[in-house]
N, C-alpha and C positions, 0 to 999 in steps of 0.2 A: 239779374236774370231778365232778359228781354220779354216783350209781350208774346212773341211766337213760341218761345221756350215754355212759358207758363201754360199756354194753350195746349201745346203738344204733350207736356207731362201730365196735365189733367185728364187727357183723353183716355189714358190707361186706367184711371181711377173710376171711370164711369161704369154704371151698371149696364149689362147686356141683356137682351131679351132672347128667350128660348121657347121653342114650341115643344110641349111635353106630350109624349105618347106612351102607350102601354104595349109591352111585349111580354107574354107569358107571366103576367102578374107583377112585373117590375116596371118602374117609371124611368123613361129615358128622355133626353132632351137634346135638341139640335139648335144651332144658331138660327134665329128666325129670318135672318137676311138671306139664307140659302133656300128658303121656302118660296115657291112660286104660287102654289095653290094646293088645296086639299079636296080630294074627290072620293066618292064611293067606289068600291071595288067593282070593276066591270070585267067581262070576259076579255082575255088577251089572245093574241095570235102566237102560238107556240113556235119557237125556232128550233128546228132539229139540230141536235148536237150541242145545245147551249147547256151551261151548268144547271144543276137542279134548282138552285136559288133564283135563277133568272127565269121567271114564269113565262115570259114572252115579251111581246111589244104591243103597244097601242098607237093609234094615229090620233094625236092630240093637235087639232087645228092645223093639220098639214105637217106636223113634225112626228117622226117615228121615235117613240119613247120606250126604252127598255124598262121593264118592270121587275124589280128585285124584291123578293119576299124576305124581309129581314128575319122572320121567324125561322125560315129554312136556313138562311145564311148563318144564324147563330146556333143552329142544330137543336132547336127546341123540339120537344116530343111530337107536338101536333100543330098543324097550321089549319085552323078552321076558317071558313069564309062565311060570315054572317052579316047581319044588318049593320054591325058596328065596325066591320073591317073597312079600312080606308087606305087610300094611296096618297102619300105625300109626294107632290111633284116638286122636285128640287132642281136648282141650278148648281151643278157640281163640275168644277173644272172646265167651264165653258160649254157643258153639255146639259141636256135636260134628261133626268132620270126619275123614275117613279119608285117609291119605297112602300111596300105593303106592311102595315102594322095592325095590331089588334084594335086600337082605338086612339083617338086624339082627345086629350083632356082640356088643356088650356095653354095660355102663353104666360110665362112668368118672367120677372125681372130679377136677375141675380147680380148683386154687388160683388166686387172682387173678394171681399172678406167672407162671402158665402160659398166660395169655391175652394175646394181642397184639391191637391194634386192627385192624379190617377195612381192607384196602387200598381206595383210591379207585378204583372201577371203573365209574363211571357210574351212571345212574338205575336200570338193571336190577339192579344188585348191592346195592341199599340194604337187602336182607334178610339180608346177611351181617353178623353182629354182631361177629365177631372170628375169630381163628385160635388154636386150642388146641394146645399142644405137650406131648407125653408122651415119656418115654424109651422106646426100643425096642431090640431086639437089634441092629439094623443102623443105629443112630443115633437119629433123632428121628421120632416119629409125629406127623403134622400132621392136625388135625381142622378142618374148615370149620364154624364155629358159625353156625347159622341162627337168625334171629329169626322163628320160625314164625308168630307173630301177623301180622307184616308181610307175610310171604310168602303166606299164605293169605287175607289181607284182600282184599276186592274184590267187586264186583257179581256175578262169575261163580259165586259160591257161594250166592247168594240163591235159587237155583232150588229148594232143598229145606230150607234153613237151619234144621233142627232141629224141624220139625213132627212131631207124633206121629200115629201111625196105629193103628187097631185091631189088636191082636195076633192 
């Protein structure tokens, strides 16, 4: 095996980092490389006719960013906005999108042997890429790994899809 083949095959064995956040009492994680920044929740400009989970848009340094409330998208009972509510600014499919979550906890590293395949849960669950497990004081900590590209893909984000405006 040549040097480049060894380097290429080892890359798949490397641990990946994930940003961990909470939604309705559960822990979710997304690839840290998709995260641009984390901000507190601010008022948004509502867009008439947008889906319920698209809260509106914000002007982020001259870029119009659609803000999606993942709590509403996942049909959780209540979406409260408090001091812990944050917006994760993501680079998804060449666009900047904000995702509202209950709180952000930490960044973790998961090795391939700490990730299990996603369970079969039907068409609505095809954005779950796997389940991550970490040791915890009281046993195992389980993280629901999201394919954020797949989750936030769709026509409902085309309303502002990264257009720039005068600052």
